[in-house]
N, CA, C and O of each residue as an XYZ file, in Angstrom:
760
protein
N     -14.714      3.441    -21.632
C     -13.225      3.970    -22.193
C     -12.775      4.300    -20.827
O     -13.423      5.205    -20.303
N     -12.079      3.925    -20.310
C     -11.755      4.137    -18.809
C     -10.707      4.802    -19.397
O      -9.938      4.467    -20.298
N     -10.857      6.347    -18.375
C     -10.298      8.249    -18.458
C      -8.689      7.498    -17.531
O      -8.645      6.896    -16.458
N      -7.996      7.723    -18.122
C      -6.446      7.084    -18.433
C      -6.282      8.666    -16.870
O      -6.684      9.830    -16.855
N      -5.696      8.022    -16.089
C      -4.801      9.236    -15.084
C      -3.893     10.124    -15.480
O      -2.915      9.868    -16.182
N      -4.359     11.748    -14.803
C      -2.933     12.784    -15.413
C      -2.118     12.557    -14.605
O      -2.165     12.367    -13.390
N      -0.809     12.596    -15.826
C       0.618     12.346    -15.139
C       0.712     13.396    -14.250
O       0.317     14.491    -14.650
N       1.145     13.301    -13.141
C       2.307     14.187    -12.004
C       3.833     14.432    -12.339
O       4.253     13.506    -13.033
N       4.643     15.234    -12.110
C       6.157     15.189    -12.073
C       6.999     15.010    -10.750
O       6.914     15.765     -9.782
N       7.595     14.215    -10.815
C       8.251     13.774     -9.224
C       9.018     14.908     -9.040
O       9.525     15.399    -10.049
N       9.247     15.523     -7.778
C       9.906     16.595     -7.360
C      11.594     15.805     -7.430
O      12.682     16.347     -7.625
N      11.330     14.654     -7.238
C      12.728     14.372     -6.852
C      13.200     13.844     -8.400
O      14.195     14.453     -8.792
N      12.647     12.766     -9.414
C      13.357     12.460    -10.142
C      13.276     13.241    -11.879
O      13.858     13.190    -12.962
N      12.254     13.861    -11.273
C      11.407     14.465    -12.976
C      10.814     13.930    -13.556
O      10.229     14.547    -14.446
N      10.588     12.478    -13.432
C      10.369     11.635    -13.930
C       8.598     12.044    -14.187
O       8.268     12.498    -13.092
N       7.751     12.073    -14.817
C       6.158     12.087    -15.023
C       5.389     10.721    -14.905
O       5.628      9.695    -15.541
N       4.444     10.918    -13.986
C       4.153      9.301    -13.285
C       2.663      9.274    -13.662
O       1.976     10.248    -13.967
N       2.348      8.196    -13.601
C       0.511      8.128    -12.811
C       0.566      8.677    -11.531
O       1.417      8.173    -10.797
N      -0.325      9.855    -10.923
C      -0.631      9.953     -9.950
C      -0.679      8.728     -8.527
O      -0.367      8.947     -7.357
N      -1.263      7.224     -9.249
C      -0.990      6.234     -8.059
C       0.117      5.801     -8.294
O       0.280      4.795     -7.604
N       1.514      6.145     -9.276
C       2.227      5.922     -8.684
C       3.683      6.649     -8.082
O       4.908      6.532     -8.126
N       2.353      7.660     -7.363
C       3.309      8.669     -6.414
C       2.414      9.120     -5.434
O       1.226      8.852     -5.253
N       3.279      9.931     -4.769
C       2.901     10.181     -2.950
C       2.726     11.684     -2.927
O       3.706     12.429     -2.924
N       1.565     12.102     -2.911
C       0.815     13.786     -2.832
C       1.329     14.282     -1.612
O       0.881     13.394     -0.888
N       1.957     15.066     -0.812
C       2.469     16.492     -0.689
C       2.373     17.790     -0.350
O       3.284     18.427     -0.878
N       1.550     18.551      0.405
C       1.275     19.759      0.831
C       1.796     20.914      1.957
O       2.371     20.571      2.989
N       1.618     21.811      1.742
C       2.154     22.357      3.190
C       1.074     22.980      3.945
O       0.286     23.787      3.453
N       1.060     22.495      5.410
C       0.139     23.105      6.032
C      -0.070     24.583      6.382
O       0.160     25.233      5.363
N      -0.353     25.248      7.230
C      -0.481     26.864      7.277
C       0.949     27.081      7.580
O       1.577     27.999      7.054
N       1.599     26.055      8.619
C       2.671     26.531      9.107
C       3.575     26.048      8.756
O       4.278     25.466      9.582
N       3.940     26.080      7.408
C       4.805     25.649      6.148
C       5.233     24.400      6.733
O       6.426     24.285      7.015
N       4.255     23.233      7.007
C       5.084     21.970      7.572
C       4.776     21.152      5.993
O       3.689     21.469      5.510
N       5.548     20.223      5.218
C       5.106     19.364      4.362
C       4.458     18.352      5.422
O       4.811     18.158      6.586
N       3.669     17.906      4.876
C       2.715     17.213      4.821
C       1.928     16.093      4.170
O       1.365     16.553      3.176
N       1.603     14.496      4.375
C       1.180     13.538      3.481
C      -0.582     14.606      2.683
O      -1.241     15.478      3.251
N      -0.699     14.250      1.845
C      -2.242     14.799      1.556
C      -2.630     13.098      0.012
O      -2.536     13.218     -1.209
N      -2.857     12.356      0.468
C      -3.112     11.114     -0.260
C      -4.744     11.351     -0.683
O      -5.143     10.898     -1.756
N      -5.238     11.748     -0.195
C      -6.665     11.556     -0.600
C      -6.683     12.810     -0.875
O      -7.864     13.112     -0.707
N      -6.020     13.913     -1.252
C      -5.745     14.816     -2.421
C      -7.059     15.660     -1.722
O      -7.923     16.150     -2.450
N      -7.091     15.724     -0.904
C      -8.440     16.546     -0.069
C      -8.009     17.578      0.727
O      -8.804     18.000      1.567
N      -6.661     18.194      0.625
C      -6.166     19.258      1.368
C      -6.241     20.208      0.636
O      -6.234     20.044     -0.584
N      -6.355     21.763      1.349
C      -5.780     22.351      0.059
C      -4.321     23.102     -0.038
O      -3.358     23.116      0.728
N      -4.510     23.561     -0.982
C      -2.845     24.447     -1.459
C      -2.504     23.330     -2.376
O      -3.060     22.272     -2.672
N      -1.208     24.023     -2.789
C      -0.486     23.023     -4.692
C      -0.183     21.457     -3.330
O      -0.227     21.039     -2.173
N       0.036     21.297     -4.372
C       0.561     20.042     -3.960
C       1.590     19.669     -4.908
O       1.612     20.018     -6.088
N       2.679     18.736     -4.157
C       3.850     18.335     -4.692
C       3.732     16.950     -4.713
O       2.858     16.474     -3.989
N       4.798     15.772     -5.752
C       4.577     14.897     -6.065
C       6.395     14.171     -5.875
O       7.473     14.551     -6.332
N       5.889     12.660     -4.728
C       7.120     12.240     -4.975
C       6.843     10.962     -4.815
O       6.024     10.318     -4.159
N       8.216     10.588     -6.002
C       8.161      8.953     -6.295
C       7.805      8.057     -5.184
O       8.527      8.010     -4.188
N       6.141      6.943     -5.345
C       6.213      6.159     -4.669
C       7.543      4.901     -4.038
O       7.805      3.784     -4.484
N       8.202      5.706     -2.786
C       9.493      5.366     -2.736
C       9.919      5.384     -1.805
O       9.599      6.525     -1.472
N      10.710      4.815     -0.615
C      10.748      5.326      1.318
C      12.536      5.809      0.424
O      13.163      6.820      0.741
N      13.041      4.737     -0.734
C      14.373      5.808     -1.372
C      14.204      7.183     -1.347
O      14.644      7.953     -0.493
N      13.164      7.610     -2.895
C      12.739      8.315     -2.902
C      12.364     10.038     -2.481
O      12.634     11.137     -2.966
N      11.510      9.468     -1.173
C      11.782     10.085      0.102
C      12.359     10.533      0.320
O      12.389     11.763      0.337
N      13.346      9.619      0.685
C      14.661      9.936      1.756
C      15.515     11.280      0.805
O      15.995     12.285      1.330
N      15.530     10.995     -0.537
C      16.314     11.402     -0.793
C      15.504     13.471     -1.031
O      16.180     14.477     -1.250
N      14.411     13.416     -0.917
C      13.712     14.628     -1.083
C      13.952     15.383      0.090
O      14.018     16.611      0.040
N      14.132     14.543      1.479
C      14.146     15.066      2.518
C      16.163     15.571      2.960
O      16.683     16.665      3.179
N      16.588     14.519      2.927
C      18.040     14.939      2.701
C      18.473     15.951      1.450
O      19.559     16.452      1.741
N      18.274     16.149      0.910
C      18.441     17.264     -0.160
C      17.851     18.507     -0.156
O      18.324     19.524     -0.665
N      16.910     18.412      0.372
C      15.937     19.128      0.962
C      15.491     20.085     -0.021
O      15.759     21.287     -0.011
N      14.726     19.412     -0.948
C      13.750     18.799     -2.428
C      12.996     19.696     -1.777
O      13.392     20.841     -1.997
N      11.749     19.616     -0.820
C      10.625     20.210     -0.689
C      10.363     21.642     -0.489
O       9.216     22.088     -0.500
N      11.455     22.405     -0.299
C      12.264     23.963      0.765
C      12.056     24.326     -0.738
O      11.257     25.234     -0.967
N      12.858     23.555     -2.083
C      13.704     23.890     -3.178
C      12.117     24.496     -3.830
O      11.726     25.662     -3.890
N      11.320     23.037     -4.331
C      10.700     23.560     -4.644
C       9.052     24.189     -4.477
O       8.119     23.911     -5.230
N       9.013     24.833     -3.633
C       8.147     25.798     -2.481
C       8.392     26.831     -2.322
O       7.893     27.609     -1.509
N       9.480     27.068     -3.330
C      10.113     28.282     -3.103
C      10.604     29.244     -1.568
O      10.657     30.472     -1.630
N      10.906     28.555     -0.371
C      10.531     28.692      1.403
C      10.503     27.995      1.964
O      10.049     26.889      1.670
N      11.252     28.505      3.667
C      11.660     27.728      4.090
C      11.232     26.839      4.895
O      11.499     27.172      6.050
N      10.600     25.698      4.823
C       9.563     24.365      5.597
C       9.596     23.350      6.005
O       9.824     22.414      5.239
N       9.375     23.126      7.407
C       9.245     22.457      7.480
C       9.248     20.383      7.606
O       8.087     20.209      7.977
N       9.550     19.697      7.554
C       9.884     18.252      7.164
C      10.596     17.345      8.467
O      11.754     17.021      8.733
N       9.502     17.162      9.003
C       9.438     15.577     10.343
C      10.885     14.639      9.292
O      11.110     14.243      8.149
N      11.433     14.686     10.477
C      12.579     13.711     10.433
C      11.474     12.442     10.504
O      11.558     11.491      9.727
N      10.463     12.543     11.498
C       9.526     10.917     10.812
C       8.521     10.684      9.887
O       7.633      9.838      9.992
N       8.798     11.952      8.410
C       8.211     11.610      7.661
C       7.363     10.876      6.375
O       6.343     11.031      5.703
N       9.138      9.489      6.604
C       9.140      8.431      6.242
C       8.292      7.099      7.211
O       7.480      6.268      6.803
N       8.593      7.209      7.962
C       7.542      6.678      9.936
C       5.773      6.517      9.090
O       5.068      5.552      8.795
N       5.604      8.300      8.926
C       4.458      8.415      9.110
C       4.153      8.011      7.604
O       2.940      8.101      7.799
N       4.209      7.722      6.559
C       4.193      7.834      5.077
C       3.633      6.104      5.405
O       2.445      5.798      5.303
N       4.578      5.235      5.749
C       4.500      4.224      5.761
C       3.023      4.252      6.681
O       2.030      4.234      5.954
N       2.769      4.289      7.982
C       1.338      4.369      8.720
C       0.442      4.639      8.182
O      -0.602      4.173      8.638
N       0.370      5.353      7.179
C      -0.757      5.501      6.478
C      -0.624      4.803      5.688
O      -1.396      3.873      5.920
N       0.201      4.526      4.326
C      -0.082      3.001      3.607
C      -0.496      2.061      4.403
O      -1.638      1.644      4.211
N       0.058      1.662      5.158
C      -0.275      0.434      6.047
C      -1.458      0.127      6.636
O      -1.774     -1.046      6.837
N      -2.477      1.474      7.077
C      -3.773      1.611      7.429
C      -4.483      1.599      6.648
O      -5.567      1.076      6.905
N      -4.249      2.186      5.235
C      -5.058      2.128      3.966
C      -5.059      0.281      4.026
O      -6.124     -0.333      4.083
N      -3.811     -0.371      4.005
C      -4.427     -1.240      3.248
C      -4.616     -2.798      4.325
O      -4.585     -3.966      3.936
N      -4.778     -2.365      5.507
C      -5.172     -2.955      6.559
C      -6.997     -2.815      6.527
O      -7.840     -3.712      6.490
N      -7.132     -1.579      6.554
C      -8.304     -1.287      6.147
C      -9.146     -1.618      4.957
O     -10.376     -1.643      4.918
N      -8.226     -1.892      3.903
C      -8.740     -2.539      2.728
C      -9.184     -3.897      2.822
O     -10.230     -4.303      2.317
N      -8.210     -4.732      3.607
C      -8.233     -6.187      4.398
C     -10.042     -6.153      4.894
O     -10.814     -6.957      4.372
N     -10.502     -5.203      5.866
C     -11.054     -5.269      7.028
C     -12.551     -5.174      5.934
O     -13.583     -5.838      6.031
N     -12.193     -4.089      4.902
C     -13.587     -3.610      3.786
C     -13.514     -5.075      3.483
O     -14.351     -5.786      4.039
N     -12.851     -5.499      2.877
C     -13.126     -6.615      2.116
C     -13.810     -7.969      2.541
O     -14.448     -8.741      1.824
N     -13.424     -8.101      4.324
C     -13.624     -9.330      4.908
C     -15.125     -8.645      5.103
O     -15.944     -9.558      5.206
N     -15.648     -7.569      5.173
C     -16.874     -7.202      5.529
C     -18.390     -7.460      4.022
O     -19.573     -7.765      3.874
N     -17.158     -7.053      3.283
C     -18.644     -7.463      1.759
C     -18.251     -8.519      1.256
O     -18.540     -8.487      0.060
N     -17.503     -9.893      1.646
C     -17.610    -11.570      1.902
C     -16.414    -11.488      0.899
O     -16.893    -12.208      0.022
N     -15.479    -11.201      0.527
C     -14.391    -11.168     -0.683
C     -13.638    -11.799      0.032
O     -12.872    -10.837     -0.010
N     -13.151    -12.449      0.609
C     -12.200    -13.123      1.122
C     -12.552    -13.720      1.738
O     -13.694    -13.588      2.179
N     -11.526    -14.959      2.184
C     -11.454    -16.583      2.565
C     -10.202    -15.755      3.592
O      -9.359    -14.873      3.432
N     -10.790    -16.838      4.943
C      -9.216    -16.780      5.531
C      -9.139    -18.285      6.538
O     -10.056    -18.753      7.213
N      -7.410    -18.949      6.334
C      -7.493    -19.951      6.902
C      -7.121    -21.219      5.720
O      -7.961    -21.470      4.856
N      -6.191    -21.756      5.753
C      -5.481    -22.816      4.752
C      -6.373    -23.189      3.979
O      -6.588    -22.863      2.811
N      -7.268    -24.368      5.114
C      -8.065    -24.945      4.444
C      -8.970    -24.094      3.369
O      -8.861    -24.143      2.144
N     -10.010    -23.198      4.235
C     -10.485    -22.384      3.064
C     -10.036    -21.707      1.374
O     -10.665    -21.718      0.316
N      -8.340    -21.021      1.828
C      -8.006    -20.814      0.789
C      -7.455    -21.600      0.187
O      -6.878    -21.244     -0.840
N      -7.429    -22.848      0.566
C      -6.801    -24.142     -0.531
C      -7.488    -24.399     -1.579
O      -6.965    -24.585     -2.677
N      -8.962    -24.447     -1.324
C     -10.590    -24.778     -1.222
C     -11.008    -23.610     -2.584
O     -11.374    -23.872     -3.729
N     -10.803    -22.395     -1.976
C     -11.011    -21.184     -3.350
C      -9.523    -21.033     -4.607
O      -9.519    -20.586     -5.754
N      -8.558    -21.537     -3.883
C      -7.184    -21.419     -4.912
C      -7.557    -22.886     -6.325
O      -7.179    -22.853     -7.496
N      -8.450    -24.095     -5.584
C      -8.925    -25.306     -6.611
C     -10.137    -24.462     -7.474
O     -10.652    -24.425     -8.592
N     -10.186    -24.041     -6.602
C     -11.970    -23.473     -7.431
C     -12.058    -22.520     -7.905
O     -13.100    -21.938     -8.203
N     -10.311    -21.970     -8.163
C      -9.490    -20.714    -10.065
C     -10.795    -19.402     -8.733
O     -11.554    -18.783     -9.481
N     -11.016    -19.080     -7.457
C     -12.310    -17.807     -7.544
C     -10.928    -17.088     -6.682
O     -11.255    -16.578     -5.611
N      -9.720    -17.016     -6.970
C      -9.341    -16.303     -6.003
C      -8.141    -14.931     -7.139
O      -7.195    -15.139     -7.898
N      -8.721    -13.862     -6.773
C      -7.400    -13.129     -7.239
C      -5.933    -13.044     -7.325
O      -5.216    -12.894     -8.315
N      -5.576    -13.200     -5.807
C      -4.412    -13.245     -5.133
C      -4.316    -13.655     -3.625
O      -5.299    -13.721     -2.888
N      -2.843    -13.962     -3.188
C      -3.164    -14.091     -1.669
C      -2.520    -13.155     -0.515
O      -1.390    -12.669     -0.547
N      -2.946    -13.090     -0.060
C      -2.203    -11.976      1.382
C      -1.563    -13.144      2.012
O      -2.269    -14.072      1.618
N      -0.434    -13.759      2.927
C       0.433    -14.140      3.836
C       1.398    -13.342      4.831
O       2.208    -12.444      4.600
N       1.019    -14.000      6.055
C       1.786    -13.740      7.085
C       2.805    -13.494      7.046
O       3.345    -14.469      6.524
N       3.795    -12.501      7.349
C       5.239    -12.221      7.425
C       5.848    -13.625      8.573
O       6.884    -14.224      8.285
N       5.320    -13.856      9.395
C       5.544    -14.695     10.144
C       5.071    -15.998      9.869
O       4.864    -16.897     10.684
N       4.919    -16.014      8.627
C       3.719    -17.619      8.111
C       5.221    -18.802      8.291
O       6.231    -18.660      7.602
N       5.104    -19.593      9.040
C       5.616    -21.222      8.744
C       5.990    -21.356      7.240
O       5.086    -21.379      6.405
N       7.193    -21.437      6.899
C       7.923    -22.118      5.929
C       7.176    -23.671      5.426
O       7.665    -24.238      4.449
N       6.356    -24.102      5.925
C       5.252    -25.682      5.596
C       4.036    -25.155      5.115
O       3.375    -25.662      4.209
N       3.543    -23.367      6.199
C       2.842    -23.037      5.354
C       2.483    -22.010      3.712
O       1.532    -21.789      2.961
N       3.956    -21.639      3.849
C       4.496    -20.890      2.986
C       4.094    -21.877      1.624
O       3.062    -21.845      0.954
N       5.325    -22.781      1.471
C       5.503    -24.386      0.762
C       3.859    -24.453      0.093
O       3.394    -24.105     -0.993
N       3.543    -24.786      0.746
C       2.523    -25.228      0.401
C       0.948    -24.148     -0.592
O       0.343    -24.275     -1.656
N       0.918    -23.125      0.652
C       0.677    -21.692     -0.575
C       0.580    -21.658     -1.747
O      -0.343    -21.598     -2.560
N       2.305    -21.730     -1.780
C       3.008    -21.264     -3.239
C       2.832    -22.351     -4.120
O       2.466    -21.951     -5.225
N       2.966    -23.689     -4.041
C       2.322    -24.487     -4.512
C       0.862    -24.751     -5.080
O       0.659    -25.263     -6.180
N      -0.019    -24.388     -4.296
C      -1.427    -24.202     -4.928
C      -1.485    -22.919     -5.737
O      -1.730    -23.041     -6.937
N      -1.270    -21.562     -5.180
C      -1.882    -20.677     -5.489
C      -0.794    -20.589     -6.497
O      -0.870    -19.428     -6.901
N       0.718    -21.512     -7.473
C       0.910    -21.567     -8.588
C       0.966    -20.649     -9.395
O       2.146    -20.993     -9.464
N       0.856    -19.587    -10.274
C       0.964    -17.713    -10.467
C       0.469    -17.067     -9.669
O       0.760    -15.912     -9.359
N       0.040    -17.424     -9.444
C      -1.123    -15.866     -8.601
C      -0.355    -14.949     -7.634
O       0.470    -15.615     -7.008
N      -0.349    -14.039     -7.400
C       0.479    -13.496     -6.427
C       0.456    -13.317     -5.255
O      -0.673    -13.084     -4.824
N       1.301    -13.328     -4.484
C       1.321    -13.615     -3.214
C       1.902    -12.160     -2.448
O       3.015    -11.749     -2.775
N       1.035    -11.364     -1.355
C       1.539    -10.604     -0.557
C       1.855    -10.997      0.522
O       1.367    -11.932      1.158
N       2.990    -10.062      0.896
C       3.756    -10.835      2.327
C       3.720     -8.773      2.990
O       4.055     -7.849      2.250
N       3.424     -8.656      3.896
C       2.830     -7.061      4.108
C       2.946     -7.322      5.402
O       4.040     -6.998      5.863
N       2.122     -7.843      6.221
C       1.692     -7.840      7.458
C       2.208     -9.416      8.355
O       2.260    -10.608      8.053
N       2.605     -8.360      9.911
C       2.707     -9.997     10.497
C       1.687    -10.692     10.833
O       1.082    -10.422      9.795
N       0.827    -11.483     11.490
C      -0.493    -12.833     12.239
C      -1.025    -11.472     12.952
O      -2.182    -11.205     12.627
N      -0.358    -10.455     13.953
C      -0.736    -10.316     14.867
C      -1.855     -8.593     13.837
O      -3.042     -8.279     13.739
N      -0.830     -8.147     13.451
C      -1.722     -6.953     11.819
C      -2.859     -7.156     11.543
O      -3.823     -6.398     11.661
N      -2.774     -8.899     10.896
C      -3.566     -9.281      9.932
C      -5.045     -9.646     11.496
O      -6.195     -9.212     11.425
N      -4.586    -10.360     12.493
C      -5.516    -10.700     13.164
C      -6.560     -8.924     13.712
O      -7.790     -8.883     13.665
N      -5.881     -7.980     14.064
C      -6.212     -7.139     14.591
C      -7.514     -7.009     13.244
O      -8.651     -7.406     13.500
N      -7.184     -6.429     11.864
C      -7.324     -6.203     10.722
C      -9.107     -6.898     11.060
O      -9.900     -6.166     11.652
N      -9.533     -8.290     10.619
C     -10.185     -9.188     10.984
C     -11.023     -9.788     11.577
O     -12.013    -10.513     11.488
N      -9.863     -8.920     12.674
C     -10.864     -9.550     14.201
C     -10.930    -10.945     14.478
O     -11.938    -11.425     14.995
N     -10.067    -11.545     14.215
C      -9.453    -12.965     14.651
C      -8.566    -13.433     14.896
O      -7.739    -12.525     14.969
N      -7.888    -14.764     15.196
C      -6.771    -14.736     15.756
C      -6.225    -15.558     14.777
O      -6.734    -15.870     13.700
N      -5.255    -15.852     15.190
C      -3.907    -16.439     13.926
C      -4.023    -16.807     12.292
O      -3.918    -17.776     11.540
N      -4.350    -15.182     12.253
C      -4.609    -15.238     10.797
C      -3.729    -14.965      9.798
O      -3.550    -13.795      9.460
N      -2.919    -16.223      9.058
C      -1.805    -16.689      8.384
C      -1.731    -16.310      7.344
O      -0.906    -15.484      6.956
N      -3.071    -17.144      6.303
C      -3.316    -16.370      5.265
C      -5.092    -16.322      4.389
O      -6.173    -16.886      4.557
N      -4.615    -15.473      3.608
C      -5.964    -15.176      2.905
C      -6.122    -14.887      1.638
O      -5.167    -14.490      0.970
N      -7.215    -15.025      1.177
C      -7.518    -15.482     -0.311
C      -8.631    -14.566     -0.637
O      -9.794    -14.826     -0.329
N      -8.238    -13.387     -1.323
C      -9.020    -12.106     -1.824
C     -10.081    -12.642     -3.698
O      -9.630    -12.907     -4.812
N     -11.392    -12.582     -3.219
C     -11.686    -13.247     -4.051
C     -12.162    -12.740     -5.655
O     -13.090    -11.932     -5.664
N     -11.732    -13.055     -6.683
C     -11.981    -12.090     -7.804
C     -13.072    -11.165     -8.271
O     -14.200    -11.487     -8.646
N     -12.561     -9.994     -8.188
C     -14.103     -9.179     -8.584
C     -13.200     -7.647     -8.070
O     -12.130     -7.539     -7.472
N     -13.931     -6.840     -8.474
C     -13.848     -5.023     -8.220
C     -13.379     -4.702     -6.918
O     -12.645     -3.715     -6.950
N     -13.556     -5.232     -5.662
C     -13.257     -5.432     -4.380
C     -11.575     -5.603     -4.195
O     -10.691     -5.031     -3.556
N     -11.670     -6.673     -5.090
C     -10.245     -7.411     -4.956
C      -9.176     -6.903     -5.806
O      -8.076     -7.451     -5.890
N      -9.568     -5.681     -6.537
C      -8.799     -4.654     -7.304
C      -8.495     -3.545     -6.542
O      -7.558     -2.757     -6.673
N      -9.527     -3.573     -5.606
C      -9.233     -1.929     -5.139
C      -8.129     -2.245     -3.568
O      -7.452     -1.488     -2.873
N      -8.341     -3.369     -3.533
C      -7.599     -4.034     -2.021
C      -6.280     -3.847     -2.541
O      -5.573     -2.893     -2.218
N      -5.708     -5.357     -3.892
C      -4.518     -4.802     -4.672
C      -3.724     -3.650     -5.216
O      -2.577     -3.407     -5.591
N      -4.771     -3.117     -5.093
C      -3.942     -1.203     -5.235
C      -3.126     -1.120     -3.998
O      -1.932     -0.842     -3.879
N      -4.001     -1.414     -3.117
C      -2.889     -0.253     -1.589
C      -2.366     -1.508     -1.009
O      -1.769     -1.229      0.031
N      -2.340     -3.053     -1.307
C      -1.120     -3.993     -1.498
C      -0.107     -3.346     -2.411
O       1.004     -3.416     -1.885
N      -0.075     -2.718     -3.632
C       0.634     -2.700     -4.494
C       1.658     -1.512     -3.915
O       2.886     -1.531     -3.831
N       0.540     -0.297     -3.486
C       0.866      0.713     -2.951
C       2.183      0.687     -1.872
O       3.333      1.101     -2.013
N       1.646      0.156     -0.974
C       2.478     -0.298      0.263
C       4.036     -1.060     -0.072
O       5.102     -0.818      0.494
N       3.829     -1.838     -0.946
C       4.940     -2.947     -1.193
C       5.948     -1.657     -2.195
O       7.174     -1.592     -2.273
N       5.184     -0.990     -2.682
C       6.349     -0.047     -4.270
C       7.067      0.687     -3.004
O       8.240      1.055     -3.063
N       6.307      0.852     -1.935
C       6.837      2.044     -0.857
C       8.414      1.720     -0.257
O       9.573      2.133     -0.244
N       7.473      0.614      0.239
C       8.472     -0.612      1.210
C      10.177     -0.924      0.564
O      11.329     -0.758      0.967
N       9.402     -1.537     -0.822
C      10.528     -2.375     -1.724
C      11.222     -1.685     -2.773
O      11.841     -2.210     -3.698
N      10.998      0.042     -2.456
C      11.669      0.301     -3.805
C      12.792      2.016     -3.489
O      13.463      2.491     -4.405
């Protein structure tokens, strides 16, 4: 039986959520608010709902200082830093899936994997052409299609050129990659 993640309270909304729906921050020795998504840094952590909107509310409302009961430094670039970290984690997950042989790229290979029902979900470049988007959407039927990265970002992560479509094969690796994609998507879109 899978153990449930403990709930933590968002310092902005006051809602108790699973830790995977929250962003963890802590204070540096210089009292600067820093992301601690791996939960490895010393000190008391505080949580914000995984949303750029909520994070901006925390910054604008000086919520970090109120929760810490002290003066803190919050970089104006904190939302950009968080996006960068989440984006890098998702791209690293793509690279790891490639190395593990758990994804296929290219329209033909993706189409073949979809026909054989081996696919957990699809990744499509934001800048993919409409024709390709329509073909993949038709073949993917009800499968989730993530659109989070430009072709250039995917090319770097996969060490390939012109990567527009990728299919993640069913299995544990796909679950891990999907979690990273959902974290980034939730942050950007809520």
